[in-house]
MIVO-640041 format. One record per residue (C-alpha): residue number from 1; x, y, z; residue in one letter; chain. Coordinates in Angstrom, 1 decimal, decimal comma. Last residue first. Example, Ala and Ser with C-alpha at 12.3 -4.5 7.8 and 13.67 -1.06 7.14 Angstrom:
<pts>
@resi = 2 | east = 13,7 | north = -1,1 | up = 7,1 | resn = s | chain = A
@resi = 1 | east = 12,3 | north = -4,5 | up = 7,8 | resn = a | chain = A
</pts>
This chain:
<pts>
@resi = 323 | east = 30,9 | north = 1,2 | up = -1,9 | resn = d | chain = A
@resi = 322 | east = 28,7 | north = 3,2 | up = 0,6 | resn = f | chain = A
@resi = 321 | east = 26,6 | north = 5,1 | up = -2,0 | resn = g | chain = A
@resi = 320 | east = 26,3 | north = 2,0 | up = -4,1 | resn = r | chain = A
@resi = 319 | east = 24,7 | north = 0,2 | up = -1,1 | resn = q | chain = A
@resi = 318 | east = 22,3 | north = 3,1 | up = -0,7 | resn = v | chain = A
@resi = 317 | east = 21,3 | north = 2,9 | up = -4,3 | resn = a | chain = A
@resi = 316 | east = 20,7 | north = -0,8 | up = -4,3 | resn = r | chain = A
@resi = 315 | east = 18,5 | north = -0,5 | up = -1,2 | resn = a | chain = A
@resi = 314 | east = 16,5 | north = 2,3 | up = -3,0 | resn = l | chain = A
@resi = 313 | east = 16,1 | north = 0,0 | up = -6,0 | resn = m | chain = A
@resi = 312 | east = 14,9 | north = -2,9 | up = -3,8 | resn = a | chain = A
@resi = 311 | east = 12,4 | north = -0,6 | up = -2,1 | resn = p | chain = A
@resi = 310 | east = 10,8 | north = 0,3 | up = -5,4 | resn = d | chain = A
@resi = 309 | east = 11,4 | north = 3,9 | up = -6,3 | resn = a | chain = A
@resi = 308 | east = 8,6 | north = 6,5 | up = -6,7 | resn = n | chain = A
@resi = 307 | east = 10,6 | north = 9,6 | up = -5,7 | resn = g | chain = A
@resi = 306 | east = 10,2 | north = 11,8 | up = -8,8 | resn = g | chain = A
@resi = 305 | east = 11,5 | north = 15,0 | up = -10,4 | resn = s | chain = A
@resi = 304 | east = 14,5 | north = 16,0 | up = -8,4 | resn = t | chain = A
@resi = 303 | east = 15,2 | north = 19,3 | up = -10,0 | resn = l | chain = A
@resi = 302 | east = 18,8 | north = 20,4 | up = -9,7 | resn = a | chain = A
@resi = 301 | east = 19,8 | north = 24,0 | up = -9,2 | resn = i | chain = A
@resi = 300 | east = 23,4 | north = 25,0 | up = -9,9 | resn = v | chain = A
@resi = 299 | east = 25,5 | north = 27,9 | up = -8,5 | resn = d | chain = A
@resi = 298 | east = 28,7 | north = 28,7 | up = -10,3 | resn = g | chain = A
@resi = 297 | east = 32,0 | north = 26,8 | up = -10,0 | resn = d | chain = A
@resi = 296 | east = 32,8 | north = 25,7 | up = -13,6 | resn = g | chain = A
@resi = 295 | east = 31,3 | north = 22,7 | up = -15,3 | resn = e | chain = A
@resi = 294 | east = 28,6 | north = 20,4 | up = -14,1 | resn = a | chain = A
@resi = 293 | east = 28,9 | north = 16,6 | up = -14,6 | resn = r | chain = A
@resi = 292 | east = 29,2 | north = 14,8 | up = -11,2 | resn = f | chain = A
@resi = 291 | east = 27,1 | north = 16,6 | up = -8,6 | resn = l | chain = A
@resi = 290 | east = 24,8 | north = 18,7 | up = -10,8 | resn = a | chain = A
@resi = 289 | east = 24,5 | north = 16,0 | up = -13,5 | resn = a | chain = A
@resi = 288 | east = 23,6 | north = 13,4 | up = -10,8 | resn = a | chain = A
@resi = 287 | east = 21,1 | north = 15,8 | up = -9,3 | resn = l | chain = A
@resi = 286 | east = 19,5 | north = 16,0 | up = -12,8 | resn = a | chain = A
@resi = 285 | east = 19,6 | north = 12,2 | up = -13,1 | resn = v | chain = A
@resi = 284 | east = 17,8 | north = 11,6 | up = -9,8 | resn = a | chain = A
@resi = 283 | east = 14,2 | north = 11,5 | up = -10,8 | resn = g | chain = A
@resi = 282 | east = 14,9 | north = 8,8 | up = -13,4 | resn = g | chain = A
@resi = 281 | east = 16,6 | north = 6,7 | up = -10,8 | resn = p | chain = A
@resi = 280 | east = 13,8 | north = 7,0 | up = -8,2 | resn = e | chain = A
@resi = 279 | east = 14,4 | north = 9,5 | up = -5,3 | resn = l | chain = A
@resi = 278 | east = 14,0 | north = 9,3 | up = -1,6 | resn = a | chain = A
@resi = 277 | east = 14,6 | north = 12,5 | up = 0,4 | resn = i | chain = A
@resi = 276 | east = 16,7 | north = 12,8 | up = 3,6 | resn = k | chain = A
@resi = 275 | east = 18,9 | north = 15,6 | up = 2,2 | resn = l | chain = A
@resi = 274 | east = 22,4 | north = 14,3 | up = 2,8 | resn = r | chain = A
@resi = 273 | east = 21,9 | north = 10,5 | up = 3,1 | resn = i | chain = A
@resi = 272 | east = 18,8 | north = 10,1 | up = 0,8 | resn = l | chain = A
@resi = 271 | east = 19,9 | north = 12,6 | up = -1,7 | resn = a | chain = A
@resi = 270 | east = 23,5 | north = 11,3 | up = -1,8 | resn = a | chain = A
@resi = 269 | east = 22,3 | north = 7,7 | up = -2,3 | resn = a | chain = A
@resi = 268 | east = 20,0 | north = 8,7 | up = -5,1 | resn = m | chain = A
@resi = 267 | east = 22,8 | north = 10,7 | up = -6,7 | resn = a | chain = A
@resi = 266 | east = 25,1 | north = 7,6 | up = -6,5 | resn = r | chain = A
@resi = 265 | east = 22,3 | north = 5,5 | up = -8,2 | resn = l | chain = A
@resi = 264 | east = 22,0 | north = 8,1 | up = -11,0 | resn = a | chain = A
@resi = 263 | east = 25,7 | north = 8,1 | up = -11,4 | resn = e | chain = A
@resi = 262 | east = 25,7 | north = 4,4 | up = -11,8 | resn = d | chain = A
@resi = 261 | east = 22,9 | north = 4,6 | up = -14,4 | resn = d | chain = A
@resi = 260 | east = 25,1 | north = 6,9 | up = -16,4 | resn = t | chain = A
@resi = 259 | east = 24,5 | north = 10,6 | up = -17,1 | resn = v | chain = A
@resi = 258 | east = 23,7 | north = 12,5 | up = -20,3 | resn = a | chain = A
@resi = 257 | east = 23,8 | north = 16,3 | up = -20,3 | resn = v | chain = A
@resi = 256 | east = 21,9 | north = 18,7 | up = -22,6 | resn = a | chain = A
@resi = 255 | east = 23,5 | north = 22,0 | up = -23,7 | resn = p | chain = A
@resi = 254 | east = 21,5 | north = 25,1 | up = -22,7 | resn = g | chain = A
@resi = 253 | east = 17,8 | north = 25,4 | up = -23,2 | resn = c | chain = A
@resi = 252 | east = 15,7 | north = 28,2 | up = -24,7 | resn = l | chain = A
@resi = 251 | east = 15,2 | north = 27,8 | up = -28,4 | resn = r | chain = A
@resi = 250 | east = 15,9 | north = 24,1 | up = -28,9 | resn = a | chain = A
@resi = 249 | east = 14,0 | north = 23,3 | up = -25,7 | resn = m | chain = A
@resi = 248 | east = 10,9 | north = 25,3 | up = -26,9 | resn = v | chain = A
@resi = 247 | east = 11,1 | north = 23,8 | up = -30,4 | resn = p | chain = A
@resi = 246 | east = 11,3 | north = 20,3 | up = -28,9 | resn = f | chain = A
@resi = 245 | east = 8,4 | north = 20,5 | up = -26,5 | resn = t | chain = A
@resi = 244 | east = 5,5 | north = 20,8 | up = -29,0 | resn = l | chain = A
@resi = 243 | east = 6,6 | north = 18,1 | up = -31,4 | resn = k | chain = A
@resi = 242 | east = 7,7 | north = 16,0 | up = -28,4 | resn = g | chain = A
@resi = 241 | east = 11,1 | north = 14,7 | up = -27,7 | resn = p | chain = A
@resi = 240 | east = 11,7 | north = 11,1 | up = -28,8 | resn = a | chain = A
@resi = 239 | east = 10,9 | north = 7,5 | up = -27,9 | resn = p | chain = A
@resi = 238 | east = 10,7 | north = 8,1 | up = -24,1 | resn = t | chain = A
@resi = 237 | east = 12,7 | north = 6,6 | up = -21,3 | resn = l | chain = A
@resi = 236 | east = 12,2 | north = 9,2 | up = -18,5 | resn = i | chain = A
@resi = 235 | east = 10,4 | north = 7,2 | up = -15,8 | resn = a | chain = A
@resi = 234 | east = 12,3 | north = 4,0 | up = -16,6 | resn = d | chain = A
@resi = 233 | east = 15,7 | north = 5,3 | up = -15,4 | resn = c | chain = A
@resi = 232 | east = 17,1 | north = 1,8 | up = -14,7 | resn = i | chain = A
@resi = 231 | east = 18,2 | north = 1,8 | up = -18,3 | resn = s | chain = A
@resi = 230 | east = 17,9 | north = -0,8 | up = -21,1 | resn = g | chain = A
@resi = 229 | east = 14,5 | north = -0,3 | up = -22,6 | resn = t | chain = A
@resi = 228 | east = 12,9 | north = 1,6 | up = -25,5 | resn = a | chain = A
@resi = 227 | east = 15,6 | north = 1,2 | up = -28,2 | resn = r | chain = A
@resi = 226 | east = 17,1 | north = 3,3 | up = -31,0 | resn = a | chain = A
@resi = 225 | east = 16,1 | north = 6,6 | up = -29,5 | resn = n | chain = A
@resi = 224 | east = 14,5 | north = 9,0 | up = -31,9 | resn = k | chain = A
@resi = 223 | east = 15,9 | north = 12,3 | up = -33,3 | resn = e | chain = A
@resi = 222 | east = 13,8 | north = 15,5 | up = -33,7 | resn = i | chain = A
@resi = 221 | east = 15,5 | north = 18,1 | up = -35,8 | resn = r | chain = A
@resi = 220 | east = 18,2 | north = 20,7 | up = -35,2 | resn = g | chain = A
@resi = 219 | east = 20,9 | north = 18,1 | up = -35,2 | resn = a | chain = A
@resi = 218 | east = 22,5 | north = 19,1 | up = -31,9 | resn = a | chain = A
@resi = 217 | east = 19,2 | north = 19,7 | up = -30,2 | resn = m | chain = A
@resi = 216 | east = 17,9 | north = 16,4 | up = -31,5 | resn = s | chain = A
@resi = 215 | east = 21,0 | north = 14,5 | up = -30,3 | resn = r | chain = A
@resi = 214 | east = 20,7 | north = 16,0 | up = -26,8 | resn = a | chain = A
@resi = 213 | east = 16,9 | north = 15,4 | up = -26,7 | resn = v | chain = A
@resi = 212 | east = 17,3 | north = 11,8 | up = -27,9 | resn = d | chain = A
@resi = 211 | east = 19,9 | north = 11,0 | up = -25,2 | resn = d | chain = A
@resi = 210 | east = 18,7 | north = 7,5 | up = -24,4 | resn = f | chain = A
@resi = 209 | east = 22,1 | north = 5,7 | up = -24,4 | resn = g | chain = A
@resi = 208 | east = 23,2 | north = 7,7 | up = -21,4 | resn = e | chain = A
@resi = 207 | east = 20,3 | north = 8,7 | up = -19,2 | resn = p | chain = A
@resi = 206 | east = 18,9 | north = 12,2 | up = -19,8 | resn = e | chain = A
@resi = 205 | east = 19,5 | north = 15,7 | up = -18,4 | resn = v | chain = A
@resi = 204 | east = 18,0 | north = 18,9 | up = -20,0 | resn = p | chain = A
@resi = 203 | east = 19,7 | north = 22,2 | up = -19,1 | resn = r | chain = A
@resi = 202 | east = 17,6 | north = 25,2 | up = -18,1 | resn = v | chain = A
@resi = 201 | east = 19,3 | north = 28,6 | up = -17,8 | resn = r | chain = A
@resi = 200 | east = 18,5 | north = 30,8 | up = -14,8 | resn = l | chain = A
@resi = 199 | east = 19,4 | north = 34,4 | up = -15,9 | resn = r | chain = A
@resi = 198 | east = 16,0 | north = 34,8 | up = -17,5 | resn = p | chain = A
@resi = 197 | east = 14,2 | north = 34,6 | up = -14,2 | resn = a | chain = A
@resi = 196 | east = 10,4 | north = 35,4 | up = -14,7 | resn = r | chain = A
@resi = 195 | east = 9,6 | north = 35,3 | up = -18,4 | resn = a | chain = A
@resi = 194 | east = 12,4 | north = 33,0 | up = -19,7 | resn = e | chain = A
@resi = 193 | east = 12,1 | north = 31,1 | up = -16,4 | resn = l | chain = A
@resi = 192 | east = 8,5 | north = 30,1 | up = -17,0 | resn = a | chain = A
@resi = 191 | east = 9,2 | north = 29,1 | up = -20,6 | resn = l | chain = A
@resi = 190 | east = 12,2 | north = 27,0 | up = -19,6 | resn = a | chain = A
@resi = 189 | east = 10,2 | north = 25,3 | up = -16,7 | resn = i | chain = A
@resi = 188 | east = 7,5 | north = 24,3 | up = -19,2 | resn = g | chain = A
@resi = 187 | east = 10,0 | north = 23,1 | up = -21,7 | resn = s | chain = A
@resi = 186 | east = 11,9 | north = 20,9 | up = -19,3 | resn = t | chain = A
@resi = 185 | east = 8,7 | north = 19,5 | up = -17,6 | resn = l | chain = A
@resi = 184 | east = 7,1 | north = 18,6 | up = -20,9 | resn = g | chain = A
@resi = 183 | east = 10,4 | north = 17,4 | up = -22,5 | resn = g | chain = A
@resi = 182 | east = 9,8 | north = 13,9 | up = -23,6 | resn = g | chain = A
@resi = 181 | east = 12,2 | north = 12,4 | up = -21,0 | resn = g | chain = A
@resi = 180 | east = 14,1 | north = 15,1 | up = -19,2 | resn = c | chain = A
@resi = 179 | east = 15,3 | north = 15,4 | up = -15,6 | resn = c | chain = A
@resi = 178 | east = 16,0 | north = 19,1 | up = -15,2 | resn = v | chain = A
@resi = 177 | east = 19,3 | north = 20,8 | up = -14,4 | resn = f | chain = A
@resi = 176 | east = 18,9 | north = 24,5 | up = -13,8 | resn = v | chain = A
@resi = 175 | east = 22,2 | north = 26,4 | up = -14,6 | resn = d | chain = A
@resi = 174 | east = 22,5 | north = 29,4 | up = -12,4 | resn = a | chain = A
@resi = 173 | east = 22,4 | north = 33,2 | up = -12,2 | resn = a | chain = A
@resi = 172 | east = 21,3 | north = 35,4 | up = -9,4 | resn = g | chain = A
@resi = 171 | east = 20,7 | north = 33,0 | up = -6,6 | resn = i | chain = A
@resi = 170 | east = 20,0 | north = 35,0 | up = -3,4 | resn = g | chain = A
@resi = 169 | east = 17,9 | north = 32,3 | up = -1,8 | resn = a | chain = A
@resi = 168 | east = 14,7 | north = 34,3 | up = -2,0 | resn = e | chain = A
@resi = 167 | east = 15,4 | north = 35,1 | up = -5,7 | resn = a | chain = A
@resi = 166 | east = 16,0 | north = 31,4 | up = -6,3 | resn = a | chain = A
@resi = 165 | east = 12,7 | north = 30,6 | up = -4,5 | resn = q | chain = A
@resi = 164 | east = 10,6 | north = 32,9 | up = -6,7 | resn = e | chain = A
@resi = 163 | east = 12,1 | north = 31,7 | up = -10,0 | resn = a | chain = A
@resi = 162 | east = 12,0 | north = 28,1 | up = -8,9 | resn = i | chain = A
@resi = 161 | east = 8,3 | north = 28,5 | up = -8,0 | resn = e | chain = A
@resi = 160 | east = 7,4 | north = 29,9 | up = -11,4 | resn = l | chain = A
@resi = 159 | east = 9,4 | north = 27,0 | up = -13,0 | resn = g | chain = A
@resi = 158 | east = 7,3 | north = 24,5 | up = -11,1 | resn = c | chain = A
@resi = 157 | east = 4,2 | north = 26,2 | up = -12,6 | resn = t | chain = A
@resi = 156 | east = 5,7 | north = 25,3 | up = -16,0 | resn = g | chain = A
@resi = 155 | east = 4,7 | north = 21,7 | up = -15,4 | resn = q | chain = A
@resi = 154 | east = 1,0 | north = 22,8 | up = -15,5 | resn = g | chain = A
@resi = 153 | east = 1,6 | north = 24,8 | up = -18,7 | resn = a | chain = A
@resi = 152 | east = 3,3 | north = 21,8 | up = -20,4 | resn = i | chain = A
@resi = 151 | east = 0,3 | north = 19,6 | up = -19,4 | resn = v | chain = A
@resi = 150 | east = -2,2 | north = 22,0 | up = -21,0 | resn = r | chain = A
@resi = 149 | east = -0,1 | north = 22,3 | up = -24,1 | resn = a | chain = A
@resi = 148 | east = 0,1 | north = 18,5 | up = -24,5 | resn = d | chain = A
@resi = 147 | east = 3,3 | north = 16,8 | up = -25,7 | resn = d | chain = A
@resi = 146 | east = 4,4 | north = 15,6 | up = -22,2 | resn = f | chain = A
@resi = 145 | east = 2,4 | north = 12,8 | up = -20,8 | resn = p | chain = A
@resi = 144 | east = -0,5 | north = 13,0 | up = -23,2 | resn = r | chain = A
@resi = 143 | east = -4,0 | north = 13,5 | up = -21,7 | resn = i | chain = A
@resi = 142 | east = -6,4 | north = 11,7 | up = -24,0 | resn = l | chain = A
@resi = 141 | east = -10,1 | north = 12,6 | up = -23,5 | resn = t | chain = A
@resi = 140 | east = -12,2 | north = 9,5 | up = -23,4 | resn = l | chain = A
@resi = 139 | east = -15,1 | north = 8,8 | up = -25,8 | resn = g | chain = A
@resi = 138 | east = -14,9 | north = 5,1 | up = -25,2 | resn = r | chain = A
@resi = 137 | east = -13,7 | north = 3,8 | up = -28,6 | resn = e | chain = A
@resi = 136 | east = -11,9 | north = 7,0 | up = -29,7 | resn = e | chain = A
@resi = 135 | east = -9,9 | north = 7,3 | up = -26,5 | resn = a | chain = A
@resi = 134 | east = -9,2 | north = 3,5 | up = -26,5 | resn = l | chain = A
@resi = 133 | east = -7,8 | north = 3,7 | up = -30,0 | resn = a | chain = A
@resi = 132 | east = -5,7 | north = 6,7 | up = -29,3 | resn = e | chain = A
@resi = 131 | east = -4,2 | north = 5,1 | up = -26,2 | resn = g | chain = A
@resi = 130 | east = -3,3 | north = 1,9 | up = -27,9 | resn = i | chain = A
@resi = 129 | east = -1,8 | north = 3,7 | up = -30,9 | resn = a | chain = A
@resi = 128 | east = 0,3 | north = 6,0 | up = -28,6 | resn = d | chain = A
@resi = 127 | east = 1,4 | north = 3,0 | up = -26,6 | resn = r | chain = A
@resi = 126 | east = 2,8 | north = 1,2 | up = -29,6 | resn = d | chain = A
@resi = 125 | east = 3,3 | north = -2,5 | up = -29,0 | resn = e | chain = A
@resi = 124 | east = 6,2 | north = -4,9 | up = -29,3 | resn = r | chain = A
@resi = 123 | east = 9,0 | north = -3,6 | up = -27,0 | resn = e | chain = A
@resi = 122 | east = 6,6 | north = -1,6 | up = -24,7 | resn = r | chain = A
@resi = 121 | east = 4,4 | north = -4,6 | up = -24,0 | resn = d | chain = A
@resi = 120 | east = 1,1 | north = -3,3 | up = -22,8 | resn = y | chain = A
@resi = 119 | east = -1,0 | north = -3,1 | up = -19,6 | resn = l | chain = A
@resi = 118 | east = -4,5 | north = -1,4 | up = -19,3 | resn = v | chain = A
@resi = 117 | east = -5,2 | north = 0,0 | up = -15,9 | resn = i | chain = A
@resi = 116 | east = -8,5 | north = 1,3 | up = -14,6 | resn = e | chain = A
@resi = 115 | east = -7,9 | north = 4,2 | up = -12,3 | resn = a | chain = A
@resi = 114 | east = -9,1 | north = 4,4 | up = -8,6 | resn = g | chain = A
@resi = 113 | east = -6,1 | north = 6,0 | up = -7,0 | resn = y | chain = A
@resi = 112 | east = -5,1 | north = 2,6 | up = -5,6 | resn = a | chain = A
@resi = 111 | east = -4,7 | north = 1,4 | up = -9,2 | resn = r | chain = A
@resi = 110 | east = -2,1 | north = 4,0 | up = -9,8 | resn = t | chain = A
@resi = 109 | east = -0,4 | north = 3,1 | up = -6,6 | resn = n | chain = A
@resi = 108 | east = -0,2 | north = -0,6 | up = -7,4 | resn = v | chain = A
@resi = 107 | east = 1,1 | north = 0,0 | up = -10,9 | resn = i | chain = A
@resi = 106 | east = 3,7 | north = 2,5 | up = -9,6 | resn = k | chain = A
@resi = 105 | east = 4,9 | north = 0,2 | up = -6,9 | resn = l | chain = A
@resi = 104 | east = 5,2 | north = -2,7 | up = -9,3 | resn = d | chain = A
@resi = 103 | east = 7,7 | north = -0,8 | up = -11,4 | resn = p | chain = A
@resi = 102 | east = 6,7 | north = -0,7 | up = -15,0 | resn = a | chain = A
@resi = 101 | east = 7,5 | north = -3,8 | up = -17,0 | resn = d | chain = A
@resi = 100 | east = 3,9 | north = -4,3 | up = -18,3 | resn = s | chain = A
@resi = 99 | east = 3,9 | north = -0,8 | up = -19,8 | resn = p | chain = A
@resi = 98 | east = 1,0 | north = 1,3 | up = -18,6 | resn = m | chain = A
@resi = 97 | east = -2,2 | north = 2,5 | up = -20,3 | resn = v | chain = A
@resi = 96 | east = -4,3 | north = 4,4 | up = -17,8 | resn = i | chain = A
@resi = 95 | east = -8,1 | north = 4,8 | up = -17,8 | resn = v | chain = A
@resi = 94 | east = -9,6 | north = 7,5 | up = -15,6 | resn = a | chain = A
@resi = 93 | east = -13,2 | north = 8,3 | up = -14,6 | resn = p | chain = A
@resi = 92 | east = -13,6 | north = 11,8 | up = -13,2 | resn = v | chain = A
@resi = 91 | east = -14,8 | north = 12,7 | up = -9,7 | resn = g | chain = A
@resi = 90 | east = -12,6 | north = 15,7 | up = -9,4 | resn = m | chain = A
@resi = 89 | east = -10,1 | north = 14,4 | up = -6,8 | resn = e | chain = A
@resi = 88 | east = -10,2 | north = 11,0 | up = -8,5 | resn = q | chain = A
@resi = 87 | east = -9,2 | north = 12,5 | up = -11,9 | resn = a | chain = A
@resi = 86 | east = -6,3 | north = 14,4 | up = -10,3 | resn = a | chain = A
@resi = 85 | east = -5,2 | north = 11,2 | up = -8,5 | resn = l | chain = A
@resi = 84 | east = -5,3 | north = 9,0 | up = -11,6 | resn = a | chain = A
@resi = 83 | east = -3,8 | north = 11,7 | up = -13,8 | resn = v | chain = A
@resi = 82 | east = -0,8 | north = 12,1 | up = -11,5 | resn = g | chain = A
@resi = 81 | east = -0,5 | north = 8,4 | up = -10,9 | resn = q | chain = A
@resi = 80 | east = -0,3 | north = 7,6 | up = -14,6 | resn = a | chain = A
@resi = 79 | east = 2,0 | north = 10,5 | up = -15,2 | resn = h | chain = A
@resi = 78 | east = 4,4 | north = 8,9 | up = -12,7 | resn = n | chain = A
@resi = 77 | east = 3,9 | north = 5,3 | up = -13,7 | resn = g | chain = A
@resi = 76 | east = 5,2 | north = 4,1 | up = -17,0 | resn = s | chain = A
@resi = 75 | east = 2,6 | north = 6,3 | up = -18,7 | resn = s | chain = A
@resi = 74 | east = -0,3 | north = 6,4 | up = -21,1 | resn = f | chain = A
@resi = 73 | east = -3,3 | north = 8,6 | up = -20,2 | resn = a | chain = A
@resi = 72 | east = -7,1 | north = 8,5 | up = -20,6 | resn = l | chain = A
@resi = 71 | east = -9,8 | north = 10,8 | up = -19,3 | resn = v | chain = A
@resi = 70 | east = -13,5 | north = 10,3 | up = -18,6 | resn = g | chain = A
@resi = 69 | east = -16,9 | north = 11,0 | up = -20,2 | resn = r | chain = A
@resi = 68 | east = -17,9 | north = 13,2 | up = -17,2 | resn = a | chain = A
@resi = 67 | east = -14,8 | north = 15,4 | up = -17,8 | resn = r | chain = A
@resi = 66 | east = -16,0 | north = 16,3 | up = -21,2 | resn = t | chain = A
@resi = 65 | east = -19,4 | north = 17,3 | up = -20,0 | resn = a | chain = A
@resi = 64 | east = -17,9 | north = 19,4 | up = -17,1 | resn = a | chain = A
@resi = 63 | east = -15,5 | north = 21,4 | up = -19,3 | resn = d | chain = A
@resi = 62 | east = -11,8 | north = 20,4 | up = -19,3 | resn = l | chain = A
@resi = 61 | east = -9,1 | north = 22,7 | up = -17,9 | resn = s | chain = A
@resi = 60 | east = -9,1 | north = 20,9 | up = -14,5 | resn = s | chain = A
@resi = 59 | east = -8,0 | north = 17,7 | up = -16,2 | resn = v | chain = A
@resi = 58 | east = -5,0 | north = 19,4 | up = -17,9 | resn = a | chain = A
@resi = 57 | east = -3,8 | north = 21,4 | up = -14,9 | resn = a | chain = A
@resi = 56 | east = -4,3 | north = 18,5 | up = -12,6 | resn = r | chain = A
@resi = 55 | east = -2,2 | north = 16,2 | up = -14,9 | resn = a | chain = A
@resi = 54 | east = 0,5 | north = 18,8 | up = -15,5 | resn = g | chain = A
@resi = 53 | east = 1,0 | north = 19,4 | up = -11,8 | resn = r | chain = A
@resi = 52 | east = 0,6 | north = 15,8 | up = -10,7 | resn = y | chain = A
@resi = 51 | east = 3,5 | north = 14,9 | up = -13,0 | resn = k | chain = A
@resi = 50 | east = 6,0 | north = 16,7 | up = -10,7 | resn = f | chain = A
@resi = 49 | east = 6,3 | north = 13,4 | up = -8,8 | resn = s | chain = A
@resi = 48 | east = 5,7 | north = 11,6 | up = -5,4 | resn = g | chain = A
@resi = 47 | east = 1,9 | north = 11,2 | up = -5,9 | resn = t | chain = A
@resi = 46 | east = 1,5 | north = 14,8 | up = -4,5 | resn = k | chain = A
@resi = 45 | east = 4,9 | north = 16,7 | up = -4,8 | resn = q | chain = A
@resi = 44 | east = 7,7 | north = 15,7 | up = -2,4 | resn = l | chain = A
@resi = 43 | east = 9,7 | north = 14,2 | up = -5,3 | resn = c | chain = A
@resi = 42 | east = 9,5 | north = 17,7 | up = -6,7 | resn = e | chain = A
@resi = 41 | east = 12,4 | north = 18,6 | up = -4,4 | resn = a | chain = A
@resi = 40 | east = 14,0 | north = 21,6 | up = -6,1 | resn = k | chain = A
@resi = 39 | east = 17,6 | north = 20,9 | up = -5,0 | resn = v | chain = A
@resi = 38 | east = 20,3 | north = 23,7 | up = -4,6 | resn = f | chain = A
@resi = 37 | east = 23,9 | north = 22,9 | up = -5,2 | resn = v | chain = A
@resi = 36 | east = 26,6 | north = 25,5 | up = -4,3 | resn = r | chain = A
@resi = 35 | east = 29,9 | north = 24,5 | up = -6,0 | resn = r | chain = A
@resi = 34 | east = 32,6 | north = 21,9 | up = -5,7 | resn = g | chain = A
@resi = 33 | east = 30,1 | north = 19,1 | up = -6,3 | resn = a | chain = A
@resi = 32 | east = 30,9 | north = 16,9 | up = -3,3 | resn = l | chain = A
@resi = 31 | east = 31,5 | north = 19,9 | up = -1,0 | resn = a | chain = A
@resi = 30 | east = 28,3 | north = 21,5 | up = -2,1 | resn = d | chain = A
@resi = 29 | east = 26,5 | north = 18,3 | up = -1,4 | resn = l | chain = A
@resi = 28 | east = 27,9 | north = 18,4 | up = 2,2 | resn = l | chain = A
@resi = 27 | east = 26,6 | north = 22,0 | up = 2,4 | resn = p | chain = A
@resi = 26 | east = 23,0 | north = 20,9 | up = 2,0 | resn = a | chain = A
@resi = 25 | east = 20,4 | north = 23,1 | up = 0,3 | resn = h | chain = A
@resi = 24 | east = 16,8 | north = 22,4 | up = -0,4 | resn = l | chain = A
@resi = 23 | east = 14,3 | north = 24,4 | up = -2,6 | resn = l | chain = A
@resi = 22 | east = 10,9 | north = 23,3 | up = -1,2 | resn = p | chain = A
@resi = 21 | east = 7,8 | north = 22,0 | up = -3,0 | resn = t | chain = A
@resi = 20 | east = 4,8 | north = 24,3 | up = -3,3 | resn = r | chain = A
@resi = 19 | east = 2,3 | north = 21,4 | up = -3,1 | resn = v | chain = A
@resi = 18 | east = -0,4 | north = 21,1 | up = -5,8 | resn = a | chain = A
@resi = 17 | east = -4,1 | north = 21,5 | up = -4,6 | resn = h | chain = A
@resi = 16 | east = -4,6 | north = 24,8 | up = -2,9 | resn = g | chain = A
@resi = 15 | east = -3,6 | north = 26,7 | up = -6,0 | resn = a | chain = A
@resi = 14 | east = -3,5 | north = 24,4 | up = -9,0 | resn = l | chain = A
@resi = 13 | east = -6,1 | north = 26,3 | up = -10,9 | resn = r | chain = A
@resi = 12 | east = -4,3 | north = 29,6 | up = -10,3 | resn = e | chain = A
@resi = 11 | east = -1,0 | north = 28,0 | up = -11,3 | resn = a | chain = A
@resi = 10 | east = -2,5 | north = 26,8 | up = -14,6 | resn = a | chain = A
@resi = 9 | east = -3,6 | north = 30,4 | up = -15,4 | resn = a | chain = A
@resi = 8 | east = 0,0 | north = 31,5 | up = -14,7 | resn = e | chain = A
@resi = 7 | east = 1,4 | north = 28,8 | up = -17,0 | resn = i | chain = A
@resi = 6 | east = -1,1 | north = 29,8 | up = -19,8 | resn = d | chain = A
@resi = 5 | east = -0,1 | north = 33,4 | up = -19,4 | resn = d | chain = A
@resi = 4 | east = 3,5 | north = 32,5 | up = -19,6 | resn = i | chain = A
@resi = 3 | east = 2,7 | north = 31,0 | up = -23,0 | resn = t | chain = A
@resi = 2 | east = 2,2 | north = 27,4 | up = -24,4 | resn = t | chain = A
@resi = 1 | east = 2,4 | north = 27,3 | up = -28,2 | resn = m | chain = A
</pts>
């Protein structure tokens, strides 16, 4: 089980490497939502995503001999880029297993960070099995995208920042909407806030049709998604919540929210126009929930988790924002 001590240790290792991303506020978003909306802009993190935190925390926790053999990750792009950059910074070989339908920008960027890329078909092949086989064959250390205690601790450093920044902004109590796939970021932030700002309640946000976390929390057991594709929110399409992340979310999180692809596009447009930040669809679902799905009139904090959108997707979002 990841603890607050693990998160604080990860924060020490990340100091001077990860960006302390800003907590943004725009009155025009408040008017749209009917409440104060604050945005934790993890899209401004290194590699354009919060994933760098967990990747750097995990790679930096390895001893020198283990690092020298190399690391492996499987990801649709953001975890891939985080691991690739963290490995490059520390002189560690990296192999990344990516779905063949991942956005071209993410594949290009991951390769630019020096990683070897292995593509697979997410409809027909099992990325876990591919990753585990490569790790055993080459002696690589597998860094899972969310169900890894070291990664959860790294993502939890974002929660430490939210606690500090909320206090600075005078936010006493709020729902904290978090873009959620397998739950590494969601559970890490929930653990950090439990210890540092217990009046800030994490709420997972997923794409409609891929609400495995919501269904799992309602059922009290891990539920799987019936399909692997079918939403523009590729970055957070995971088969099911993790064995490590689910118990944390079940214990600490408020009700999960599911948003439509159209709402994600509208949130992308609002972020670009009002905050001048670019988001990818999966990185915009928490903002979509804050703008279009939140109840009551209390403050909300939305974490924008990634900004690695293809230009065509950004153009589509802008057009939707002006429709």
